[in-house]
N, C-alpha and C positions, 0 to 999 in steps of 0.2 A: 517182581511185582510189584517190588515195592521202589524196585531201583527207579522203574516204571510211571511212577507214581511222582516220588523226586525227582524226577527229569520235567516231567506237564508242569509240576507246580515252581520251579524253577522257570523256564520256560517262560507262564503265565508274570510273575511277575515282571522279569525281563523287558515284555513285553508291556503289559505296564505300566513300567518307567518310561521306556523310549513312547511311549503313547502318551506323558505325562510334561513330557519336557518337548515335545515336537514348538510348541511356540501359540501366538494366541490366535483366533479364529479370524479370522475378516469378515469383514461384512460389512453391506453397501451405503455406504452414509446415507439416513432423512436424508426427504429435498429440501424440512425445514432447522435444519444443519448443515446441510451443507458447503457455505461459507460461515457458518459461527467459531468465534473464539473467545474461550473465559477468558477475561483477564481476571486475576486478580487483587484484589486490594491493595492498596500506593497512598505513601503522602506522596501529592503534587508540590511544586517549589510555593516554599508559603506557610507548609506546614499543613494544607490544605490535603481533609484524607478526602482520598476518592476509593467505595467498595467498589467489589468486584461487581460484574455486570458481562456480559456478552457484548461481544463486538464482533459485527458482523455487514 
């Protein structure tokens, strides 16, 4: 009985590890952000700071 419980526990641990490493969840993009991308802040020519913004 102990061996059966140990095998079951080991199988549960292995399955949990496999499911946690399967990758990211793919979700359809929302229509508002479908073509937008975040541009981080940067220095433009002349030393002018441009803050981060959505570009779309």
